[in-house]
A tleap script that builds the chain and sets N, CA, C and O, in Angstrom:
source leaprc.protein.ff14SB
mol = sequence {
  NMET SER PRO GLY THR LEU PRO ASN ASN TRP
  GLN PRO CYS ALA SER SER ALA ILE GLU ALA
  PHE ARG TYR LEU PRO GLY GLU GLY VAL LEU
  GLN LEU VAL PHE ARG ASP GLY ARG MET HIE
  TYR ASP TYR PRO CYS ASP ASP GLN LEU PHE
  ALA ARG PHE ARG ALA ALA GLY SER LYS GLY
  ARG PHE VAL ASN THR VAL LEU LYS PRO HIE
  ALA ARG ARG LEU GLY TRP SER ARG GLN PRO
  TYR ARG TRP THR GLY CTRP
}
set mol.1.N position { 165.283 97.140 257.375 }
set mol.1.CA position { 165.723 95.186 257.128 }
set mol.1.C position { 166.233 94.724 257.781 }
set mol.1.O position { 167.172 94.890 258.559 }
set mol.2.N position { 165.220 93.678 257.309 }
set mol.2.CA position { 165.456 92.225 258.902 }
set mol.2.C position { 166.602 90.916 256.547 }
set mol.2.O position { 166.632 90.669 255.341 }
set mol.3.N position { 167.038 90.809 257.753 }
set mol.3.CA position { 168.135 89.465 256.736 }
set mol.3.C position { 167.314 89.114 255.323 }
set mol.3.O position { 167.516 89.454 254.158 }
set mol.4.N position { 166.400 88.365 255.891 }
set mol.4.CA position { 165.111 88.337 254.833 }
set mol.4.C position { 164.709 89.353 253.267 }
set mol.4.O position { 164.331 88.999 252.150 }
set mol.5.N position { 164.977 90.561 253.798 }
set mol.5.CA position { 164.036 91.654 252.388 }
set mol.5.C position { 165.460 91.226 251.755 }
set mol.5.O position { 165.186 91.588 250.611 }
set mol.6.N position { 167.143 90.587 251.613 }
set mol.6.CA position { 167.811 91.507 251.134 }
set mol.6.C position { 167.748 90.644 249.623 }
set mol.6.O position { 167.147 89.586 249.436 }
set mol.7.N position { 168.264 91.144 248.975 }
set mol.7.CA position { 168.467 90.345 247.324 }
set mol.7.C position { 168.880 89.989 246.728 }
set mol.7.O position { 168.824 91.070 246.142 }
set mol.8.N position { 169.777 88.959 245.599 }
set mol.8.CA position { 170.795 88.935 245.818 }
set mol.8.C position { 171.838 88.934 246.581 }
set mol.8.O position { 172.253 90.054 246.881 }
set mol.9.N position { 172.640 87.657 247.170 }
set mol.9.CA position { 173.371 87.947 247.711 }
set mol.9.C position { 174.255 89.154 248.631 }
set mol.9.O position { 175.448 89.350 248.863 }
set mol.10.N position { 172.890 89.868 249.027 }
set mol.10.CA position { 173.389 91.050 249.738 }
set mol.10.C position { 172.718 90.688 251.150 }
set mol.10.O position { 171.692 90.355 251.742 }
set mol.11.N position { 174.449 91.094 251.260 }
set mol.11.CA position { 174.582 90.940 253.776 }
set mol.11.C position { 174.301 91.590 253.767 }
set mol.11.O position { 174.537 92.454 252.922 }
set mol.12.N position { 173.580 91.680 254.700 }
set mol.12.CA position { 173.205 92.636 256.309 }
set mol.12.C position { 174.434 93.575 256.790 }
set mol.12.O position { 175.262 92.992 256.090 }
set mol.13.N position { 175.050 94.381 257.314 }
set mol.13.CA position { 176.209 94.871 258.075 }
set mol.13.C position { 176.131 96.281 259.393 }
set mol.13.O position { 175.891 97.439 259.735 }
set mol.14.N position { 176.500 95.138 259.612 }
set mol.14.CA position { 176.410 96.163 261.684 }
set mol.14.C position { 177.511 97.309 261.747 }
set mol.14.O position { 178.429 97.171 262.556 }
set mol.15.N position { 177.456 98.590 260.820 }
set mol.15.CA position { 178.191 99.675 260.750 }
set mol.15.C position { 177.422 100.491 260.629 }
set mol.15.O position { 176.355 100.108 260.148 }
set mol.16.N position { 177.530 101.893 260.961 }
set mol.16.CA position { 177.195 103.046 261.803 }
set mol.16.C position { 176.492 103.401 260.616 }
set mol.16.O position { 175.325 103.793 260.631 }
set mol.17.N position { 177.596 103.192 258.971 }
set mol.17.CA position { 177.532 104.377 257.812 }
set mol.17.C position { 176.547 102.825 257.196 }
set mol.17.O position { 175.319 102.767 257.255 }
set mol.18.N position { 177.677 101.406 256.493 }
set mol.18.CA position { 177.062 100.956 255.535 }
set mol.18.C position { 175.717 100.557 256.263 }
set mol.18.O position { 175.387 100.584 257.448 }
set mol.19.N position { 174.960 100.116 254.918 }
set mol.19.CA position { 174.286 99.378 254.923 }
set mol.19.C position { 173.863 97.459 255.118 }
set mol.19.O position { 173.665 96.855 256.173 }
set mol.20.N position { 173.843 97.008 253.943 }
set mol.20.CA position { 174.934 95.950 253.386 }
set mol.20.C position { 176.151 96.202 252.084 }
set mol.20.O position { 176.851 97.114 251.644 }
set mol.21.N position { 175.941 95.125 251.890 }
set mol.21.CA position { 176.859 95.262 251.186 }
set mol.21.C position { 177.270 93.597 250.377 }
set mol.21.O position { 177.132 92.540 250.993 }
set mol.22.N position { 177.751 93.665 248.999 }
set mol.22.CA position { 178.111 92.548 248.768 }
set mol.22.C position { 179.404 91.892 248.401 }
set mol.22.O position { 180.272 92.414 249.101 }
set mol.23.N position { 179.994 90.857 247.513 }
set mol.23.CA position { 181.065 91.669 246.795 }
set mol.23.C position { 180.647 90.451 245.623 }
set mol.23.O position { 180.123 89.364 245.871 }
set mol.24.N position { 180.931 90.832 244.675 }
set mol.24.CA position { 182.043 90.491 243.243 }
set mol.24.C position { 182.472 89.533 242.643 }
set mol.24.O position { 182.464 89.863 241.457 }
set mol.25.N position { 182.964 88.223 242.772 }
set mol.25.CA position { 184.203 88.000 242.348 }
set mol.25.C position { 184.611 87.876 241.047 }
set mol.25.O position { 185.691 87.958 240.462 }
set mol.26.N position { 183.916 87.742 240.859 }
set mol.26.CA position { 183.854 88.125 238.625 }
set mol.26.C position { 183.773 88.932 238.001 }
set mol.26.O position { 184.008 88.883 236.794 }
set mol.27.N position { 183.394 89.991 238.656 }
set mol.27.CA position { 183.437 90.986 238.173 }
set mol.27.C position { 184.490 91.847 238.962 }
set mol.27.O position { 185.124 92.762 238.436 }
set mol.28.N position { 184.653 91.338 240.701 }
set mol.28.CA position { 186.342 92.150 240.872 }
set mol.28.C position { 185.762 93.906 241.480 }
set mol.28.O position { 186.251 95.036 241.466 }
set mol.29.N position { 184.312 93.199 242.025 }
set mol.29.CA position { 183.425 94.636 242.614 }
set mol.29.C position { 182.986 94.205 244.407 }
set mol.29.O position { 182.154 93.324 244.625 }
set mol.30.N position { 183.624 94.905 245.463 }
set mol.30.CA position { 182.508 94.846 246.286 }
set mol.30.C position { 181.369 96.186 246.352 }
set mol.30.O position { 181.693 97.365 246.497 }
set mol.31.N position { 180.252 95.765 246.235 }
set mol.31.CA position { 179.003 97.324 246.839 }
set mol.31.C position { 178.103 97.011 247.609 }
set mol.31.O position { 177.504 95.962 247.845 }
set mol.32.N position { 178.037 98.595 248.192 }
set mol.32.CA position { 178.339 99.402 248.961 }
set mol.32.C position { 176.979 100.352 248.395 }
set mol.32.O position { 176.748 101.134 247.473 }
set mol.33.N position { 176.036 99.568 249.921 }
set mol.33.CA position { 175.049 100.554 250.647 }
set mol.33.C position { 174.858 100.861 251.595 }
set mol.33.O position { 174.544 100.322 252.657 }
set mol.34.N position { 175.168 102.419 251.036 }
set mol.34.CA position { 175.107 103.522 252.614 }
set mol.34.C position { 174.216 104.045 253.442 }
set mol.34.O position { 173.889 105.223 253.294 }
set mol.35.N position { 173.698 103.309 254.400 }
set mol.35.CA position { 172.201 104.794 255.110 }
set mol.35.C position { 172.099 105.999 255.120 }
set mol.35.O position { 171.072 106.658 254.957 }
set mol.36.N position { 172.902 106.276 255.265 }
set mol.36.CA position { 172.630 108.031 254.927 }
set mol.36.C position { 172.228 108.514 253.318 }
set mol.36.O position { 173.017 109.410 253.018 }
set mol.37.N position { 171.768 108.380 252.767 }
set mol.37.CA position { 171.085 108.709 252.196 }
set mol.37.C position { 170.800 107.900 250.532 }
set mol.37.O position { 170.777 108.221 249.344 }
set mol.38.N position { 170.574 106.393 251.601 }
set mol.38.CA position { 171.188 105.138 250.560 }
set mol.38.C position { 171.774 105.171 249.569 }
set mol.38.O position { 171.479 104.229 248.833 }
set mol.39.N position { 172.365 105.715 249.251 }
set mol.39.CA position { 173.861 106.071 248.771 }
set mol.39.C position { 174.644 104.444 247.438 }
set mol.39.O position { 173.886 103.541 247.790 }
set mol.40.N position { 175.356 103.955 246.602 }
set mol.40.CA position { 174.934 102.251 246.176 }
set mol.40.C position { 176.858 103.336 245.743 }
set mol.40.O position { 177.450 104.360 245.404 }
set mol.41.N position { 176.866 102.375 246.030 }
set mol.41.CA position { 179.008 102.293 245.358 }
set mol.41.C position { 178.927 101.152 245.204 }
set mol.41.O position { 178.311 100.185 245.651 }
set mol.42.N position { 180.290 101.610 243.861 }
set mol.42.CA position { 181.341 100.208 243.215 }
set mol.42.C position { 182.291 99.508 243.612 }
set mol.42.O position { 182.481 98.508 242.919 }
set mol.43.N position { 183.342 99.724 244.938 }
set mol.43.CA position { 184.495 99.819 245.101 }
set mol.43.C position { 185.441 98.676 243.983 }
set mol.43.O position { 184.571 98.245 243.227 }
set mol.44.N position { 186.695 98.081 243.609 }
set mol.44.CA position { 187.400 97.359 243.170 }
set mol.44.C position { 187.335 97.208 244.501 }
set mol.44.O position { 186.929 97.895 245.438 }
set mol.45.N position { 188.127 95.501 244.293 }
set mol.45.CA position { 187.963 93.962 245.747 }
set mol.45.C position { 187.830 93.204 244.927 }
set mol.45.O position { 186.977 93.048 244.053 }
set mol.46.N position { 189.051 92.496 245.314 }
set mol.46.CA position { 189.460 92.051 245.497 }
set mol.46.C position { 189.728 90.714 246.947 }
set mol.46.O position { 189.660 91.061 248.126 }
set mol.47.N position { 190.058 89.062 246.471 }
set mol.47.CA position { 189.245 88.384 247.598 }
set mol.47.C position { 190.880 88.903 248.983 }
set mol.47.O position { 190.353 89.419 249.969 }
set mol.48.N position { 191.335 88.887 249.031 }
set mol.48.CA position { 192.109 89.546 250.213 }
set mol.48.C position { 191.768 90.836 250.287 }
set mol.48.O position { 192.254 91.553 251.162 }
set mol.49.N position { 191.393 91.032 249.903 }
set mol.49.CA position { 190.599 92.806 249.741 }
set mol.49.C position { 189.144 92.815 250.872 }
set mol.49.O position { 188.844 93.462 251.876 }
set mol.50.N position { 188.480 91.698 250.047 }
set mol.50.CA position { 187.559 91.656 251.053 }
set mol.50.C position { 187.382 91.226 252.016 }
set mol.50.O position { 186.544 91.764 252.739 }
set mol.51.N position { 188.285 89.736 252.593 }
set mol.51.CA position { 189.014 89.814 253.588 }
set mol.51.C position { 188.890 90.457 254.735 }
set mol.51.O position { 188.292 90.339 255.805 }
set mol.52.N position { 189.999 91.529 253.939 }
set mol.52.CA position { 189.828 92.668 254.730 }
set mol.52.C position { 189.265 93.394 255.270 }
set mol.52.O position { 189.668 93.855 256.338 }
set mol.53.N position { 187.720 93.867 254.504 }
set mol.53.CA position { 186.443 95.291 254.255 }
set mol.53.C position { 186.082 93.563 255.881 }
set mol.53.O position { 185.948 93.990 257.027 }
set mol.54.N position { 186.018 92.409 255.745 }
set mol.54.CA position { 184.695 91.885 256.122 }
set mol.54.C position { 186.046 92.106 257.680 }
set mol.54.O position { 185.643 92.856 258.569 }
set mol.55.N position { 187.645 91.399 257.916 }
set mol.55.CA position { 187.619 91.198 259.406 }
set mol.55.C position { 187.350 93.124 259.492 }
set mol.55.O position { 186.293 93.017 258.870 }
set mol.56.N position { 187.447 94.584 259.730 }
set mol.56.CA position { 187.660 95.069 259.621 }
set mol.56.C position { 186.388 95.705 260.861 }
set mol.56.O position { 185.247 95.332 261.134 }
set mol.57.N position { 187.030 96.514 261.239 }
set mol.57.CA position { 186.746 96.068 263.747 }
set mol.57.C position { 185.390 97.413 263.177 }
set mol.57.O position { 184.263 97.363 263.670 }
set mol.58.N position { 185.827 98.681 261.950 }
set mol.58.CA position { 184.919 99.530 261.563 }
set mol.58.C position { 186.066 99.899 259.646 }
set mol.58.O position { 187.057 100.224 258.992 }
set mol.59.N position { 183.730 99.123 259.949 }
set mol.59.CA position { 183.477 99.394 257.702 }
set mol.59.C position { 183.801 100.694 258.028 }
set mol.59.O position { 185.021 100.764 257.882 }
set mol.60.N position { 183.420 101.648 258.351 }
set mol.60.CA position { 183.521 103.157 257.539 }
set mol.60.C position { 184.549 103.266 257.248 }
set mol.60.O position { 184.556 104.290 256.563 }
set mol.61.N position { 185.882 102.744 257.313 }
set mol.61.CA position { 186.838 103.746 258.461 }
set mol.61.C position { 187.756 102.888 257.341 }
set mol.61.O position { 188.780 103.300 256.797 }
set mol.62.N position { 187.133 101.632 257.154 }
set mol.62.CA position { 188.345 100.604 255.898 }
set mol.62.C position { 187.730 102.047 255.022 }
set mol.62.O position { 188.256 103.133 254.777 }
set mol.63.N position { 186.836 101.666 254.811 }
set mol.63.CA position { 185.597 102.525 253.990 }
set mol.63.C position { 186.603 103.634 253.379 }
set mol.63.O position { 186.070 104.151 252.397 }
set mol.64.N position { 187.727 104.101 253.609 }
set mol.64.CA position { 187.948 105.781 253.349 }
set mol.64.C position { 189.391 105.493 253.179 }
set mol.64.O position { 190.214 105.756 252.302 }
set mol.65.N position { 189.423 104.860 254.317 }
set mol.65.CA position { 191.110 104.421 254.274 }
set mol.65.C position { 192.147 103.633 253.372 }
set mol.65.O position { 193.368 103.519 253.480 }
set mol.66.N position { 191.337 103.179 252.535 }
set mol.66.CA position { 191.455 101.845 252.028 }
set mol.66.C position { 190.654 101.816 251.365 }
set mol.66.O position { 190.478 102.974 250.986 }
set mol.67.N position { 189.785 101.008 250.803 }
set mol.67.CA position { 188.569 101.225 248.946 }
set mol.67.C position { 188.188 102.570 249.343 }
set mol.67.O position { 187.308 102.441 250.194 }
set mol.68.N position { 188.441 103.850 249.124 }
set mol.68.CA position { 188.864 104.696 248.521 }
set mol.68.C position { 190.242 105.293 247.270 }
set mol.68.O position { 190.178 105.824 246.161 }
set mol.69.N position { 191.610 104.785 248.333 }
set mol.69.CA position { 192.312 105.458 247.845 }
set mol.69.C position { 192.481 104.461 246.962 }
set mol.69.O position { 193.075 104.757 245.926 }
set mol.70.N position { 192.092 103.297 247.111 }
set mol.70.CA position { 193.562 101.815 246.329 }
set mol.70.C position { 192.336 101.904 245.233 }
set mol.70.O position { 192.778 101.401 244.199 }
set mol.71.N position { 190.661 102.439 244.985 }
set mol.71.CA position { 189.937 103.074 243.820 }
set mol.71.C position { 191.106 104.068 242.741 }
set mol.71.O position { 191.624 104.199 241.632 }
set mol.72.N position { 190.950 104.650 244.341 }
set mol.72.CA position { 192.034 106.318 242.487 }
set mol.72.C position { 192.949 105.747 242.213 }
set mol.72.O position { 193.369 106.101 241.111 }
set mol.73.N position { 193.857 104.552 242.938 }
set mol.73.CA position { 194.679 104.619 242.623 }
set mol.73.C position { 194.543 103.657 241.509 }
set mol.73.O position { 195.634 103.776 240.952 }
set mol.74.N position { 193.963 102.897 240.934 }
set mol.74.CA position { 193.774 102.340 239.731 }
set mol.74.C position { 193.321 103.157 238.602 }
set mol.74.O position { 193.542 103.084 237.393 }
set mol.75.N position { 192.561 104.030 239.390 }
set mol.75.CA position { 191.479 105.153 238.160 }
set mol.75.C position { 190.232 104.594 237.936 }
set mol.75.O position { 189.770 104.392 236.813 }
set mol.76.N position { 189.507 104.262 239.302 }
set mol.76.CA position { 189.140 103.856 239.041 }
set mol.76.C position { 187.623 105.349 239.786 }
set mol.76.O position { 187.406 105.979 240.820 }
set mol.77.N position { 186.795 105.127 237.883 }
set mol.77.CA position { 185.747 106.202 238.335 }
set mol.77.C position { 184.402 106.700 238.902 }
set mol.77.O position { 183.959 107.842 239.018 }
set mol.78.N position { 183.619 104.866 239.387 }
set mol.78.CA position { 182.108 104.857 238.831 }
set mol.78.C position { 181.124 105.377 240.255 }
set mol.78.O position { 181.032 104.836 241.357 }
set mol.79.N position { 180.455 106.647 239.721 }
set mol.79.CA position { 179.268 106.856 240.505 }
set mol.79.C position { 179.281 106.847 241.318 }
set mol.79.O position { 180.387 106.904 241.857 }
set mol.80.N position { 178.139 106.773 242.104 }
set mol.80.CA position { 177.380 106.590 243.222 }
set mol.80.C position { 175.867 107.162 242.774 }
set mol.80.O position { 175.419 108.277 242.504 }
set mol.81.N position { 175.411 106.031 242.828 }
set mol.81.CA position { 173.808 106.037 242.193 }
set mol.81.C position { 172.823 105.926 243.706 }
set mol.81.O position { 173.398 105.372 244.644 }
set mol.82.N position { 171.317 106.453 243.968 }
set mol.82.CA position { 170.664 106.354 244.127 }
set mol.82.C position { 169.850 104.978 244.996 }
set mol.82.O position { 169.615 104.192 244.078 }
set mol.83.N position { 169.413 104.447 246.088 }
set mol.83.CA position { 169.816 102.652 245.721 }
set mol.83.C position { 168.366 102.754 245.524 }
set mol.83.O position { 168.062 103.732 246.206 }
set mol.84.N position { 167.217 102.264 244.934 }
set mol.84.CA position { 165.873 101.972 245.335 }
set mol.84.C position { 165.380 100.139 245.479 }
set mol.84.O position { 164.278 99.629 245.270 }
set mol.85.N position { 166.237 99.716 245.762 }
set mol.85.CA position { 166.788 97.993 246.093 }
set mol.85.C position { 165.520 97.609 247.672 }
set mol.85.O position { 164.809 98.315 248.387 }
set mol.86.N position { 165.726 96.612 247.613 }
set mol.86.CA position { 164.757 95.447 248.737 }
set mol.86.C position { 163.262 95.935 248.786 }
set mol.86.O position { 162.436 95.323 249.464 }
savepdb mol mol.pdb
quit
């Protein structure tokens, strides 16, 4: 995948786990597409949390140690779905 093929504000991610991401501030959601199985997940997110995600040295570790626990605390239970985009 090249950056030119990403639609709708998706950004490529230099991560071994995450292929691309986009932040939807109006919805308070960070969307991630994982390389393994190309599964798409939505996480509750605000501007400060998104800034921390962007600055994280390991995006995968940040997801597991920060985003997932944050989502659980908020009772967030959206299910992943297989990504068929791009």
